[in-house]
C-alpha positions in Angstrom: 104.4 75.4 82.4 103.5 78.5 80.4 105.1 81.9 80.2 103.8 84.7 82.3 100.6 86.4 81.3 99.4 89.5 83.1 95.9 91.1 83.2 95.6 94.4 84.9 92.5 96.3 86.0 91.8 99.4 88.1 89.1 98.7 90.7 86.0 100.8 90.7 87.1 102.6 93.9 90.0 104.1 91.9 92.4 103.4 94.8 93.4 99.9 93.8 95.2 98.5 90.8 95.1 94.7 90.4 97.4 92.5 88.4 96.2 89.0 87.7 99.1 86.7 87.0 98.9 83.5 85.1 101.7 81.0 84.2 105.2 81.2 85.5 106.8 84.1 87.3 110.5 83.4 86.8 113.6 84.2 84.8 111.8 85.3 81.6 112.4 88.7 80.1 108.7 89.4 80.6 108.9 88.8 84.4 111.5 91.6 84.6 109.4 93.8 82.2 106.5 93.1 84.6 108.7 94.4 87.5 109.4 97.6 85.6 105.6 98.0 85.0 105.0 97.4 88.7 107.5 100.1 89.6 105.9 102.5 87.2 102.5 101.8 88.7 103.9 102.4 92.2 105.2 105.9 91.1 102.1 106.9 89.1 99.2 104.8 90.1 96.8 104.3 93.0 97.8 103.8 96.6 97.2 100.1 96.6 98.5 97.4 94.2 97.2 93.8 94.5 98.9 90.9 92.9 96.3 88.1 92.4 98.3 84.9 92.1 95.4 82.5 91.9 96.4 81.3 88.4 100.1 81.4 88.9 101.4 77.9 88.1 104.9 78.3 89.5 107.3 80.9 90.9 111.1 80.7 90.8 113.6 82.5 93.1 113.8 85.2 90.4 110.0 85.6 90.6 110.3 85.9 94.3 112.8 88.7 93.7 110.3 90.4 91.4 107.7 90.4 94.2 110.2 91.5 96.9 111.6 94.3 94.7 108.0 95.6 93.9 107.1 95.4 97.6 110.2 97.4 98.6 109.5 100.0 95.9 105.9 100.4 97.1 106.9 100.8 100.8 109.5 103.5 99.8 106.8 105.3 97.9 104.3 105.1 100.8 102.0 102.8 98.9 100.8 99.3 99.6 101.4 96.1 97.7 99.7 92.9 98.8 99.1 89.4 97.5 95.7 87.7 96.9 94.6 84.1 96.3 98.1 82.6 96.7 98.2 78.9 95.6 99.8 76.6 98.2 102.7 75.6 96.0 103.5 79.3 95.4 103.1 80.1 99.1 105.6 77.4 100.0 108.3 79.0 97.8 107.5 82.5 99.2 107.7 81.0 102.7 111.1 79.4 102.1 112.4 82.7 100.8 111.0 84.6 103.8 108.7 86.8 101.6 105.2 85.5 102.5 105.2 86.8 106.0 106.6 90.2 105.0 104.0 91.0 102.4 100.3 91.3 103.4 98.3 88.5 101.8 94.6 87.7 101.6 92.4 84.8 100.5 90.7 86.7 97.7 91.2 89.7 95.4 88.1 91.4 96.9 89.4 91.1 100.4 92.9 92.4 99.4 91.3 95.4 97.6 89.0 96.3 100.4 91.5 96.1 103.3 92.8 99.5 104.5 
């Protein structure tokens, strides 16, 4: 398993910021730095944030906590955070922790970015 790598883009509509995660979302320092980046984006960025998890290899309970905390921050700020392209092994962990049903999720990044 590899460490967390993050690519971020602003979609052409200017209303959506996308993070494409690769590797492991877990206990690493970078995972928590990523949470701080997400919280900054919630405060300063567009109204919608999409986490594309298509290339996420694994997620730990700490990684679930990162997603849950970012989701809570977005809701409090009146913004929207959703998941896209969640691999089945990651979905199972999110299901067990009760997060998957709470956070909007879509089959693709395009679908997540276009939903209102």
